[in-house]
Backbone as JSON Lines, residues from 0, in Angstrom:
{"i":0,"aa":"T","n":[73.77,-76.49,-24.11],"ca":[74.96,-75.74,-24.49],"c":[75.95,-76.67,-25.18]}
{"i":1,"aa":"H","n":[76.58,-76.15,-26.24],"ca":[77.58,-76.92,-26.98],"c":[78.89,-76.13,-26.98]}
{"i":2,"aa":"I","n":[79.93,-76.74,-26.48],"ca":[81.26,-76.14,-26.49],"c":[82.14,-77.06,-27.33]}
{"i":3,"aa":"A","n":[82.55,-76.57,-28.49],"ca":[83.33,-77.4,-29.42],"c":[84.79,-77.48,-28.99]}
{"i":4,"aa":"H","n":[85.6,-78.08,-29.83],"ca":[87.01,-78.34,-29.53],"c":[87.82,-77.06,-29.37]}
{"i":5,"aa":"N","n":[88.82,-77.12,-28.51],"ca":[89.82,-76.08,-28.31],"c":[89.25,-74.72,-27.88]}
{"i":6,"aa":"C","n":[88.12,-74.71,-27.21],"ca":[87.56,-73.46,-26.68],"c":[88.22,-73.13,-25.35]}
{"i":7,"aa":"C","n":[88.36,-71.85,-25.06],"ca":[88.88,-71.38,-23.78],"c":[87.8,-70.54,-23.11]}
{"i":8,"aa":"I","n":[87.37,-70.98,-21.94],"ca":[86.3,-70.31,-21.21],"c":[86.91,-69.72,-19.94]}
{"i":9,"aa":"G","n":[86.7,-68.41,-19.73],"ca":[87.26,-67.71,-18.58],"c":[86.53,-68.03,-17.28]}
{"i":10,"aa":"N","n":[87.04,-67.46,-16.21],"ca":[86.46,-67.65,-14.88],"c":[85.17,-66.85,-14.73]}
{"i":11,"aa":"H","n":[84.25,-67.41,-13.93],"ca":[82.98,-66.75,-13.59],"c":[82.17,-66.38,-14.83]}
{"i":12,"aa":"T","n":[82.27,-67.18,-15.87],"ca":[81.52,-66.97,-17.1],"c":[80.21,-67.72,-17.01]}
{"i":13,"aa":"I","n":[79.15,-67.13,-17.55],"ca":[77.83,-67.77,-17.53],"c":[77.41,-68.06,-18.96]}
{"i":14,"aa":"L","n":[77.15,-69.33,-19.24],"ca":[76.59,-69.77,-20.52],"c":[75.22,-70.36,-20.21]}
{"i":15,"aa":"T","n":[74.17,-69.78,-20.74],"ca":[72.83,-70.29,-20.45],"c":[72.46,-71.37,-21.46]}
{"i":16,"aa":"N","n":[71.19,-71.76,-21.46],"ca":[70.77,-72.89,-22.28],"c":[70.98,-72.65,-23.77]}
{"i":17,"aa":"N","n":[71.43,-73.7,-24.43],"ca":[71.56,-73.76,-25.89],"c":[72.56,-72.77,-26.48]}
{"i":18,"aa":"V","n":[73.52,-72.3,-25.72],"ca":[74.6,-71.48,-26.27],"c":[75.48,-72.4,-27.1]}
{"i":19,"aa":"M","n":[75.92,-71.94,-28.26],"ca":[76.71,-72.77,-29.16],"c":[78.03,-72.08,-29.48]}
{"i":20,"aa":"L","n":[79.13,-72.69,-29.05],"ca":[80.46,-72.16,-29.31],"c":[81.15,-73.07,-30.31]}
{"i":21,"aa":"A","n":[81.55,-72.52,-31.45],"ca":[82.28,-73.3,-32.44],"c":[83.72,-73.49,-31.95]}
{"i":22,"aa":"G","n":[84.52,-74.18,-32.71],"ca":[85.89,-74.48,-32.3],"c":[86.76,-73.25,-32.12]}
{"i":23,"aa":"H","n":[87.67,-73.34,-31.18],"ca":[88.69,-72.32,-30.92],"c":[88.12,-70.98,-30.45]}
{"i":24,"aa":"V","n":[86.91,-70.95,-29.93],"ca":[86.32,-69.72,-29.4],"c":[86.94,-69.42,-28.04]}
{"i":25,"aa":"T","n":[87.19,-68.14,-27.78],"ca":[87.69,-67.69,-26.48],"c":[86.63,-66.81,-25.83]}
{"i":26,"aa":"V","n":[86.23,-67.17,-24.63],"ca":[85.29,-66.37,-23.84],"c":[86.05,-65.92,-22.6]}
{"i":27,"aa":"E","n":[86.26,-64.61,-22.46],"ca":[87.05,-64.1,-21.35],"c":[86.25,-64.07,-20.05]}
{"i":28,"aa":"D","n":[86.91,-63.72,-18.97],"ca":[86.32,-63.74,-17.63],"c":[85.05,-62.92,-17.53]}
{"i":29,"aa":"R","n":[84.11,-63.45,-16.74],"ca":[82.87,-62.78,-16.35],"c":[81.96,-62.4,-17.5]}
{"i":30,"aa":"A","n":[82.12,-63.05,-18.65],"ca":[81.21,-62.81,-19.77],"c":[79.9,-63.56,-19.52]}
{"i":31,"aa":"Y","n":[78.83,-63.08,-20.13],"ca":[77.51,-63.69,-19.99],"c":[76.95,-63.91,-21.39]}
{"i":32,"aa":"L","n":[76.61,-65.16,-21.71],"ca":[76.02,-65.49,-23.0],"c":[74.63,-66.06,-22.77]}
{"i":33,"aa":"A","n":[73.62,-65.39,-23.31],"ca":[72.23,-65.78,-23.09],"c":[71.81,-66.88,-24.07]}
{"i":34,"aa":"G","n":[70.62,-67.4,-23.86],"ca":[70.11,-68.57,-24.57],"c":[70.19,-68.5,-26.08]}
{"i":35,"aa":"A","n":[70.63,-69.58,-26.67],"ca":[70.68,-69.78,-28.12],"c":[71.64,-68.83,-28.83]}
{"i":36,"aa":"A","n":[72.59,-68.26,-28.12],"ca":[73.6,-67.42,-28.76],"c":[74.6,-68.33,-29.47]}
{"i":37,"aa":"G","n":[75.01,-67.95,-30.65],"ca":[75.97,-68.74,-31.42],"c":[77.21,-67.92,-31.74]}
{"i":38,"aa":"I","n":[78.39,-68.49,-31.49],"ca":[79.65,-67.8,-31.72],"c":[80.43,-68.57,-32.79]}
{"i":39,"aa":"H","n":[80.82,-67.88,-33.85],"ca":[81.53,-68.47,-34.98],"c":[82.93,-68.93,-34.57]}
{"i":40,"aa":"Q","n":[83.45,-69.88,-35.33],"ca":[84.77,-70.43,-35.06],"c":[85.83,-69.32,-34.96]}
{"i":41,"aa":"F","n":[86.72,-69.44,-34.0],"ca":[87.81,-68.51,-33.7],"c":[87.31,-67.16,-33.17]}
{"i":42,"aa":"G","n":[86.05,-67.05,-32.82],"ca":[85.51,-65.81,-32.26],"c":[86.02,-65.57,-30.85]}
{"i":43,"aa":"R","n":[85.98,-64.31,-30.42],"ca":[86.39,-63.95,-29.06],"c":[85.3,-63.09,-28.43]}
{"i":44,"aa":"I","n":[85.03,-63.37,-27.17],"ca":[84.09,-62.59,-26.38],"c":[84.89,-61.96,-25.25]}
{"i":45,"aa":"G","n":[84.87,-60.63,-25.15],"ca":[85.69,-59.91,-24.18],"c":[85.18,-60.01,-22.75]}
{"i":46,"aa":"T","n":[86.02,-59.59,-21.84],"ca":[85.72,-59.57,-20.41],"c":[84.44,-58.78,-20.14]}
{"i":47,"aa":"L","n":[83.57,-59.33,-19.31],"ca":[82.33,-58.69,-18.87],"c":[81.4,-58.31,-20.01]}
{"i":48,"aa":"A","n":[81.56,-58.92,-21.17],"ca":[80.62,-58.68,-22.26],"c":[79.33,-59.44,-21.97]}
{"i":49,"aa":"M","n":[78.22,-58.88,-22.4],"ca":[76.92,-59.53,-22.23],"c":[76.34,-59.74,-23.62]}
{"i":50,"aa":"V","n":[76.12,-61.0,-24.0],"ca":[75.59,-61.35,-25.32],"c":[74.14,-61.78,-25.15]}
{"i":51,"aa":"G","n":[73.24,-61.08,-25.82],"ca":[71.81,-61.37,-25.7],"c":[71.43,-62.67,-26.39]}
{"i":52,"aa":"G","n":[70.27,-63.18,-26.01],"ca":[69.76,-64.44,-26.55],"c":[69.55,-64.38,-28.05]}
{"i":53,"aa":"Q","n":[69.84,-65.46,-28.72],"ca":[69.69,-65.67,-30.15],"c":[70.67,-64.86,-31.0]}
{"i":54,"aa":"A","n":[71.67,-64.25,-30.37],"ca":[72.69,-63.52,-31.14],"c":[73.5,-64.53,-31.95]}
{"i":55,"aa":"H","n":[73.89,-64.13,-33.14],"ca":[74.77,-64.96,-33.97],"c":[75.95,-64.07,-34.35]}
{"i":56,"aa":"L","n":[77.13,-64.41,-33.82],"ca":[78.28,-63.53,-33.92],"c":[79.41,-64.15,-34.72]}
{"i":57,"aa":"S","n":[79.83,-63.46,-35.76],"ca":[80.96,-63.92,-36.55],"c":[82.17,-63.0,-36.37]}
{"i":58,"aa":"R","n":[81.99,-61.91,-35.64],"ca":[83.09,-61.0,-35.32],"c":[83.34,-61.01,-33.82]}
{"i":59,"aa":"D","n":[84.48,-60.47,-33.42],"ca":[84.82,-60.43,-32.0],"c":[83.94,-59.41,-31.26]}
{"i":60,"aa":"V","n":[83.67,-59.71,-30.0],"ca":[82.87,-58.83,-29.13],"c":[83.83,-58.17,-28.14]}
{"i":61,"aa":"P","n":[83.99,-56.84,-28.21],"ca":[84.91,-56.17,-27.29],"c":[84.51,-56.34,-25.83]}
{"i":62,"aa":"P","n":[85.44,-56.12,-24.93],"ca":[85.11,-56.23,-23.5],"c":[84.12,-55.15,-23.07]}
{"i":63,"aa":"F","n":[83.33,-55.48,-22.06],"ca":[82.44,-54.55,-21.36],"c":[81.22,-54.09,-22.16]}
{"i":64,"aa":"V","n":[80.94,-54.67,-23.32],"ca":[79.8,-54.21,-24.12],"c":[78.62,-55.17,-24.0]}
{"i":65,"aa":"T","n":[77.46,-54.68,-24.41],"ca":[76.25,-55.48,-24.46],"c":[75.87,-55.68,-25.92]}
{"i":66,"aa":"I","n":[75.53,-56.92,-26.28],"ca":[75.1,-57.26,-27.63],"c":[73.6,-57.54,-27.59]}
{"i":67,"aa":"D","n":[72.85,-56.88,-28.47],"ca":[71.43,-57.17,-28.62],"c":[71.28,-58.53,-29.28]}
{"i":68,"aa":"G","n":[70.39,-59.36,-28.75],"ca":[70.26,-60.71,-29.26],"c":[69.75,-60.8,-30.68]}
{"i":69,"aa":"L","n":[68.7,-60.09,-31.01],"ca":[68.09,-60.25,-32.33],"c":[68.9,-59.6,-33.44]}
{"i":70,"aa":"S","n":[69.47,-58.42,-33.19],"ca":[70.25,-57.76,-34.24],"c":[71.71,-58.19,-34.23]}
{"i":71,"aa":"S","n":[72.17,-58.77,-33.14],"ca":[73.57,-59.18,-32.98],"c":[74.53,-57.99,-33.11]}
{"i":72,"aa":"L","n":[74.1,-56.83,-32.63],"ca":[74.9,-55.62,-32.7],"c":[75.11,-55.05,-31.3]}
{"i":73,"aa":"V","n":[76.17,-54.27,-31.14],"ca":[76.49,-53.63,-29.86],"c":[75.47,-52.53,-29.58]}
{"i":74,"aa":"V","n":[74.95,-52.5,-28.35],"ca":[74.0,-51.46,-27.96],"c":[74.52,-50.57,-26.84]}
{"i":75,"aa":"G","n":[75.73,-50.77,-26.38],"ca":[76.31,-49.93,-25.34],"c":[77.15,-50.74,-24.39]}
{"i":76,"aa":"L","n":[77.53,-50.09,-23.3],"ca":[78.3,-50.78,-22.26],"c":[77.39,-51.66,-21.42]}
{"i":77,"aa":"N","n":[77.95,-52.69,-20.83],"ca":[77.23,-53.59,-19.93],"c":[77.18,-52.93,-18.54]}
{"i":78,"aa":"Q","n":[76.3,-51.96,-18.39],"ca":[76.23,-51.17,-17.16],"c":[75.95,-52.03,-15.93]}
{"i":79,"aa":"V","n":[75.03,-52.96,-16.05],"ca":[74.69,-53.82,-14.91],"c":[75.88,-54.68,-14.51]}
{"i":80,"aa":"G","n":[76.55,-55.27,-15.49],"ca":[77.72,-56.09,-15.2],"c":[78.84,-55.29,-14.57]}
{"i":81,"aa":"L","n":[79.05,-54.07,-15.04],"ca":[80.09,-53.21,-14.46],"c":[79.77,-52.88,-13.01]}
{"i":82,"aa":"R","n":[78.52,-52.56,-12.73],"ca":[78.12,-52.23,-11.35],"c":[78.3,-53.44,-10.45]}
{"i":83,"aa":"R","n":[77.86,-54.61,-10.92],"ca":[77.97,-55.82,-10.1],"c":[79.42,-56.23,-9.88]}
{"i":84,"aa":"A","n":[80.28,-55.89,-10.83],"ca":[81.7,-56.23,-10.7],"c":[82.46,-55.23,-9.82]}
{"i":85,"aa":"G","n":[81.78,-54.17,-9.38],"ca":[82.41,-53.23,-8.46],"c":[83.18,-52.1,-9.1]}
{"i":86,"aa":"F","n":[82.93,-51.8,-10.37],"ca":[83.61,-50.69,-11.02],"c":[83.12,-49.37,-10.42]}
{"i":87,"aa":"D","n":[84.05,-48.44,-10.16],"ca":[83.64,-47.15,-9.61],"c":[83.28,-46.19,-10.74]}
{"i":88,"aa":"Q","n":[82.75,-45.02,-10.39],"ca":[82.27,-44.06,-11.4],"c":[83.38,-43.59,-12.32]}
{"i":89,"aa":"Q","n":[84.56,-43.39,-11.8],"ca":[85.69,-42.95,-12.63],"c":[86.04,-44.02,-13.66]}
{"i":90,"aa":"Q","n":[86.07,-45.27,-13.26],"ca":[86.36,-46.35,-14.2],"c":[85.28,-46.45,-15.28]}
{"i":91,"aa":"V","n":[84.03,-46.29,-14.89],"ca":[82.93,-46.35,-15.86],"c":[83.03,-45.17,-16.84]}
{"i":92,"aa":"R","n":[83.38,-43.99,-16.35],"ca":[83.56,-42.83,-17.24],"c":[84.67,-43.09,-18.26]}
{"i":93,"aa":"Q","n":[85.78,-43.7,-17.79],"ca":[86.87,-44.02,-18.72],"c":[86.43,-45.05,-19.75]}
{"i":94,"aa":"L","n":[85.66,-46.05,-19.31],"ca":[85.17,-47.05,-20.26],"c":[84.24,-46.43,-21.28]}
{"i":95,"aa":"K","n":[83.38,-45.5,-20.85],"ca":[82.5,-44.8,-21.79],"c":[83.31,-44.01,-22.81]}
{"i":96,"aa":"A","n":[84.36,-43.35,-22.34],"ca":[85.21,-42.58,-23.25],"c":[85.9,-43.51,-24.25]}
{"i":97,"aa":"A","n":[86.41,-44.64,-23.8],"ca":[87.05,-45.6,-24.7],"c":[86.03,-46.17,-25.68]}
{"i":98,"aa":"Y","n":[84.82,-46.42,-25.21],"ca":[83.74,-46.91,-26.09],"c":[83.45,-45.88,-27.19]}
{"i":99,"aa":"R","n":[83.37,-44.61,-26.81],"ca":[83.1,-43.56,-27.8],"c":[84.22,-43.45,-28.83]}
{"i":100,"aa":"V","n":[85.46,-43.57,-28.38],"ca":[86.58,-43.55,-29.32],"c":[86.45,-44.72,-30.29]}
{"i":101,"aa":"T","n":[86.1,-45.88,-29.76],"ca":[86.01,-47.08,-30.59],"c":[84.86,-47.01,-31.59]}
{"i":102,"aa":"Y","n":[83.69,-46.61,-31.13],"ca":[82.49,-46.71,-31.97],"c":[81.99,-45.4,-32.57]}
{"i":103,"aa":"R","n":[82.37,-44.26,-32.02],"ca":[81.73,-43.03,-32.48],"c":[82.69,-41.95,-32.96]}
{"i":104,"aa":"S","n":[83.97,-42.2,-32.94],"ca":[84.93,-41.17,-33.34],"c":[84.99,-41.01,-34.85]}
{"i":105,"aa":"G","n":[84.67,-42.05,-35.59],"ca":[84.75,-41.98,-37.05],"c":[86.16,-42.03,-37.58]}
{"i":106,"aa":"L","n":[87.11,-42.34,-36.72],"ca":[88.52,-42.4,-37.14],"c":[88.81,-43.7,-37.89]}
{"i":107,"aa":"P","n":[89.8,-43.68,-38.77],"ca":[90.26,-44.94,-39.37],"c":[90.77,-45.88,-38.26]}
{"i":108,"aa":"W","n":[90.8,-47.16,-38.57],"ca":[91.11,-48.18,-37.56],"c":[92.45,-47.93,-36.87]}
{"i":109,"aa":"K","n":[93.51,-47.68,-37.63],"ca":[94.83,-47.48,-37.02],"c":[94.86,-46.26,-36.12]}
{"i":110,"aa":"E","n":[94.15,-45.2,-36.5],"ca":[94.1,-44.0,-35.66],"c":[93.28,-44.26,-34.39]}
{"i":111,"aa":"T","n":[92.23,-45.06,-34.52],"ca":[91.44,-45.43,-33.34],"c":[92.31,-46.17,-32.34]}
{"i":112,"aa":"L","n":[93.07,-47.15,-32.82],"ca":[93.96,-47.9,-31.94],"c":[95.02,-46.99,-31.3]}
{"i":113,"aa":"A","n":[95.6,-46.09,-32.08],"ca":[96.62,-45.18,-31.55],"c":[96.02,-44.27,-30.47]}
{"i":114,"aa":"R","n":[94.82,-43.79,-30.71],"ca":[94.17,-42.9,-29.72],"c":[93.83,-43.66,-28.44]}
{"i":115,"aa":"L","n":[93.32,-44.89,-28.58],"ca":[93.03,-45.7,-27.4],"c":[94.3,-45.95,-26.59]}
{"i":116,"aa":"H","n":[95.37,-46.28,-27.28],"ca":[96.64,-46.57,-26.61],"c":[97.18,-45.33,-25.89]}
{"i":117,"aa":"A","n":[97.04,-44.16,-26.51],"ca":[97.56,-42.93,-25.92],"c":[96.69,-42.43,-24.76]}
{"i":118,"aa":"E","n":[95.38,-42.5,-24.91],"ca":[94.48,-41.91,-23.91],"c":[94.2,-42.82,-22.71]}
{"i":119,"aa":"F","n":[94.36,-44.13,-22.9],"ca":[94.02,-45.07,-21.83],"c":[95.16,-46.07,-21.63]}
{"i":120,"aa":"P","n":[96.28,-45.61,-21.06],"ca":[97.44,-46.49,-20.91],"c":[97.29,-47.54,-19.82]}
{"i":121,"aa":"D","n":[96.36,-47.31,-18.87],"ca":[96.17,-48.29,-17.81],"c":[94.71,-48.28,-17.35]}
{"i":122,"aa":"G","n":[94.42,-49.16,-16.41],"ca":[93.05,-49.28,-15.92],"c":[92.2,-50.15,-16.84]}
{"i":123,"aa":"P","n":[90.93,-50.31,-16.5],"ca":[90.04,-51.16,-17.3],"c":[89.9,-50.69,-18.75]}
{"i":124,"aa":"A","n":[89.94,-49.38,-18.99],"ca":[89.78,-48.87,-20.35],"c":[90.93,-49.3,-21.26]}
{"i":125,"aa":"A","n":[92.09,-49.59,-20.69],"ca":[93.23,-50.07,-21.49],"c":[92.91,-51.42,-22.13]}
{"i":126,"aa":"K","n":[91.95,-52.14,-21.55],"ca":[91.56,-53.45,-22.08],"c":[90.98,-53.32,-23.49]}
{"i":127,"aa":"F","n":[90.36,-52.17,-23.81],"ca":[89.85,-51.96,-25.17],"c":[91.0,-52.05,-26.17]}
{"i":128,"aa":"Y","n":[92.1,-51.32,-25.9],"ca":[93.24,-51.37,-26.81],"c":[93.82,-52.77,-26.9]}
{"i":129,"aa":"E","n":[94.03,-53.41,-25.75],"ca":[94.6,-54.76,-25.73],"c":[93.78,-55.71,-26.59]}
{"i":130,"aa":"F","n":[92.47,-55.64,-26.44],"ca":[91.58,-56.55,-27.16],"c":[91.53,-56.2,-28.65]}
{"i":131,"aa":"L","n":[91.3,-54.93,-28.96],"ca":[91.11,-54.52,-30.35],"c":[92.38,-54.65,-31.18]}
{"i":132,"aa":"S","n":[93.54,-54.47,-30.55],"ca":[94.79,-54.55,-31.3],"c":[95.14,-55.98,-31.68]}
{"i":133,"aa":"T","n":[94.46,-56.95,-31.09],"ca":[94.75,-58.36,-31.41],"c":[93.63,-59.04,-32.18]}
{"i":134,"aa":"T","n":[92.61,-58.29,-32.58],"ca":[91.52,-58.92,-33.32],"c":[91.96,-59.24,-34.75]}
{"i":135,"aa":"T","n":[91.54,-60.38,-35.23],"ca":[91.8,-60.75,-36.63],"c":[90.5,-60.86,-37.42]}
{"i":136,"aa":"R","n":[89.37,-60.81,-36.72],"ca":[88.07,-60.99,-37.36],"c":[87.29,-59.69,-37.48]}
{"i":137,"aa":"G","n":[87.81,-58.6,-36.92],"ca":[87.04,-57.37,-36.83],"c":[86.16,-57.42,-35.59]}
{"i":138,"aa":"I","n":[85.51,-56.31,-35.29],"ca":[84.66,-56.27,-34.1],"c":[83.2,-56.1,-34.49]}
{"i":139,"aa":"T","n":[82.33,-56.52,-33.61],"ca":[80.9,-56.4,-33.83],"c":[80.54,-54.92,-33.9]}
{"i":140,"aa":"L","n":[79.7,-54.56,-34.86],"ca":[79.32,-53.18,-35.09],"c":[78.29,-52.7,-34.08]}
{"i":141,"aa":"E","n":[78.16,-51.38,-33.98],"ca":[77.19,-50.78,-33.08],"c":[75.85,-50.62,-33.79]}
{"i":142,"aa":"R","n":[74.77,-50.76,-33.03],"ca":[73.42,-50.61,-33.58],"c":[72.98,-49.15,-33.47]}
{"i":143,"aa":"R","n":[73.64,-48.3,-34.18],"ca":[73.3,-46.87,-34.15],"c":[73.28,-46.38,-35.59]}
{"i":144,"aa":"T","n":[72.26,-45.63,-35.91],"ca":[72.21,-45.03,-37.23],"c":[73.38,-44.05,-37.33]}
{"i":145,"aa":"P","n":[74.13,-44.07,-38.43],"ca":[75.27,-43.16,-38.54],"c":[74.84,-41.7,-38.38]}
{"i":146,"aa":"P","n":[75.69,-40.84,-37.82],"ca":[75.34,-39.43,-37.64],"c":[74.95,-38.79,-38.97]}
{"i":147,"aa":"G","n":[73.89,-38.02,-38.97],"ca":[73.45,-37.32,-40.16],"c":[72.69,-38.18,-41.15]}
{"i":148,"aa":"A","n":[72.5,-39.45,-40.85],"ca":[71.79,-40.32,-41.78],"c":[70.31,-39.96,-41.8]}
{"i":149,"aa":"T","n":[69.67,-40.22,-42.91],"ca":[68.23,-39.99,-43.01],"c":[67.54,-41.27,-43.4]}
{"i":150,"aa":"L","n":[66.31,-41.37,-43.01],"ca":[65.49,-42.51,-43.39],"c":[64.5,-42.03,-44.44]}
{"i":151,"aa":"R","n":[64.36,-42.73,-45.52],"ca":[63.44,-42.34,-46.57],"c":[62.1,-43.03,-46.32]}
{"i":152,"aa":"I","n":[61.08,-42.21,-46.28],"ca":[59.73,-42.74,-46.1],"c":[59.01,-42.56,-47.41]}
{"i":153,"aa":"H","n":[58.52,-43.65,-47.98],"ca":[57.87,-43.59,-49.28],"c":[56.43,-43.14,-49.13]}
{"i":154,"aa":"G","n":[56.01,-42.26,-50.05],"ca":[54.64,-41.76,-50.04],"c":[53.66,-42.85,-50.45]}
{"i":155,"aa":"E","n":[52.4,-42.53,-50.3],"ca":[51.34,-43.46,-50.67],"c":[51.32,-43.64,-52.18]}
{"i":156,"aa":"S","n":[50.53,-44.53,-52.64],"ca":[50.44,-44.83,-54.07],"c":[49.77,-43.71,-54.86]}
{"i":157,"aa":"D","n":[49.29,-42.65,-54.18],"ca":[48.63,-41.56,-54.89],"c":[49.63,-40.58,-55.51]}
{"i":158,"aa":"G","n":[50.9,-40.93,-55.48],"ca":[51.91,-40.12,-56.15],"c":[52.58,-39.09,-55.27]}
{"i":159,"aa":"E","n":[52.38,-39.16,-53.97],"ca":[53.08,-38.23,-53.08],"c":[54.58,-38.41,-53.25]}
{"i":160,"aa":"S","n":[55.29,-37.32,-53.09],"ca":[56.75,-37.43,-53.19],"c":[57.31,-38.04,-51.92]}
{"i":161,"aa":"D","n":[58.5,-38.58,-52.06],"ca":[59.17,-39.14,-50.89],"c":[59.54,-38.0,-49.94]}
{"i":162,"aa":"T","n":[59.49,-38.27,-48.68],"ca":[59.93,-37.3,-47.69],"c":[61.06,-37.93,-46.9]}
{"i":163,"aa":"E","n":[61.91,-37.07,-46.35],"ca":[63.01,-37.57,-45.54],"c":[62.84,-37.08,-44.11]}
{"i":164,"aa":"T","n":[63.22,-37.89,-43.21],"ca":[63.16,-37.53,-41.8],"c":[64.39,-38.09,-41.12]}
{"i":165,"aa":"G","n":[64.73,-37.57,-39.98],"ca":[65.9,-38.06,-39.25],"c":[65.63,-39.42,-38.64]}
{"i":166,"aa":"P","n":[66.61,-39.97,-37.95],"ca":[66.44,-41.28,-37.32],"c":[65.26,-41.27,-36.35]}
{"i":167,"aa":"Q","n":[64.54,-42.35,-36.33],"ca":[63.36,-42.46,-35.49],"c":[63.7,-42.77,-34.04]}
{"i":168,"aa":"A","n":[64.75,-43.51,-33.81],"ca":[65.13,-43.87,-32.45],"c":[66.63,-44.1,-32.41]}
{"i":169,"aa":"K","n":[67.22,-43.82,-31.28],"ca":[68.64,-44.06,-31.1],"c":[68.84,-45.21,-30.13]}
{"i":170,"aa":"A","n":[69.82,-46.03,-30.43],"ca":[70.14,-47.15,-29.54],"c":[71.28,-46.73,-28.63]}
{"i":171,"aa":"G","n":[71.4,-47.44,-27.52],"ca":[72.55,-47.25,-26.65],"c":[72.48,-46.14,-25.73]}
């Protein structure tokens, strides 16, 4: 593991083998970074975030989310971490709602922040607003095909026309 200059590491954080933190990285409490994950300079990892092995992150990782290692994209909430940390069902439901506002509402950024601030004034879900309102690098994107997107499948070389089909699999 390499921790460069001016990094801030929170309490009860786990950094496994060969994690690389560039300068001025902030890792909040109870985050988990798996093997060979790399965090770009000035990056932030939120509370209870789980970063998969070999992830390379140049944007901030919101609290309570899981990052897939190979794609370096958000795949959902860190359900295991939330359960182990003692979050109750109501808190998890609020976090899911805040996650949906953040990643699936389709709102412009300022409206997303306003909605988070209005709907989640306190509790763990309020941490989404606190974290997102202070990001300067943007946040890591979700690994989900946009709603209504189609995948183009090319026909064989015998001249078949292209066909379209919906997403093959959904993440998260």
